[in-house]
N, C-alpha and C positions, 0 to 999 in steps of 0.2 A: 269476100277477101279482104277489099277495103274498109268495113265496120273491124275486121278483126286486127288490123295494121293499125288503124286508127286508137282501138281500144289496148293496143300493148303499149304506144305511145303516153296513151293516157295514164297507164301507171304507172311507166317511167318516170314520167312526171310527176306522180304523186309519190313516187320512192325518192323524186327528189328533196321533196319537201321535207322528208321524214330524219333526212340526213343535214348532217352540221357541214356546210361547206366554208371553208378558210382559204381567203386569196384565191379563187374561182373564178373565172368570167363564165356570166350567165350567158353569155351568146358568143359564140367563137364562128369565121368563117376560113376554110383551109380551103387552098388552091392544089398543093399536092406537099407532105410530108412540115415542113416546119414555116413554109410561103404560107402566113394566114394572119387575119388578121383578129383580134390582137394576139401577137405571138408569147402564147402562155404557158405553158405544162400543165396547167389545168383548167377542167371545164366543170361548170356546175351549174349547167341548164342546157343548152341545142347543139350540138355541134353539126353544121352542114359542111361536107365537102365532095372533093373528087377522090382525092385520096390525102389521108391522115394519120399522122403517127401525135396521140398525145399521150403524156406521164399517167393521168387522171381522167376519168370521166364520171361523174356523178350527175349522171341526168339518161339524153340521149345522143347518140352520137349515131349521125346519118351520114355515108358516104356513097359517091354513086363506085368507082371501083374498087375501093382497100380502105378499111377501118381497122385501126389499132390503137388499143390503151393498154398499157401494163396494169390498170388496177381500173375494173371498169362495175360501175353500179346501178344497173336500168336495163337501157334496150340501146342494142346495137347491131347495125343494118347496112350492107354493101353486098357488094359483088364477091369480096372477101373479107371475111372479118376473123380478128384475132383479137386475144386478151390472154395475158399471162396468168390473173386471178379477177374472173368474174361471179359476177352473182346479178340476175335477172333473165334477161332473152337476146340470146343471138339469132338472128332473122336474117339469113342473108344464104347465097352458093353453093357457097364453102366456110364453114365455120373452123378456128383452127382456137385452141383452148388448152394450155398447162392444168389450169384448175377450173373449173366451173360447178356453180352452182343455182339453176336453176335451169330452164327451156332452153336447145340450140334445136332450131330450124330451120331446115336447110337440103342440098341433094347429096353433101359429104360434110358429115361431122367427123372430125378427127384432135381427139381430146385425152388428156392422158388421165386427169382425174375428173369424175363429174359424181354430182350430188344431185338428181333431180330427172329429167327427162330428154332423151334425143330422139327426133321425128326426121327419115331424112331415107335417101336409097340408101347409103351405104354409113351406118354408124361404128365408128371405132373407140376403142378406150380402152386406157389400161387398167385403168380401176373405176368400176361404175357402182353407185347405189342409187337405185331406180330403175325406169323403165327405159327399153330399147325398141322402137317400129320403125321397120325399115325393109326393104329386099334383101339386104345382107347385114347383119350385126353381128360385129365381133367385140369379146371383152376378155382382156387378161384376167381379171380378177370380176365379179359381179354379186352382190346383194340385190334381186332384184327379178326382173322378168325381160326378157324379150323374146319379141313377134316379128315374126317376117319368112320366108323361104329358107334364107339361109342364117343359123344362127348357131355362133361359135361363143362358147365361156371355156377357156384353154384353161384355168383352174377347176374345172367343175366336178368334184368327187362326189357328187349326190345324184346326178342326173349324168347325160353323157357331154361330152364336151361339146359334140355335132349334132344337132337333132333339128330337122324340119320344121316348119310353121311355131312352133314355139320353145321356148327354153327358159329354165328358173336355175337361182341359186342362193340359198337362203343362207 
């Protein structure tokens, strides 16, 4: 588990080098919300926090309780992670996202629009292109595959809307 975590951090740091960052802090230390050093809205490297809200993170955002980024490119990890528009990896107990591209790994994933992979006990997405693996998988619209105990694709006209063990819609 430790090797996977370090590998994800390395990938996020490598992504940081591939993206141009203007007027962003390389390192940010946050206590809670806007109580942080430096008090900037953009982070282009590593952000460590107990709880944080940052407008833009390109790199790694690690928080103990809560991590929120309006725009995220890289790795986000906390007890609860949230992003409006994210690319990369969310690895938390609860992941929340409006639009996400990449991998969401948690106990609960709750998203509107996902392109990629969700691994969790409970996965919920209004729209997903990709793969859901969990005990309960729920999708409003899907192009992809669900693997789990209960699999629900609300607008599935190719197979069954509810099916045990797997479900798909392409």
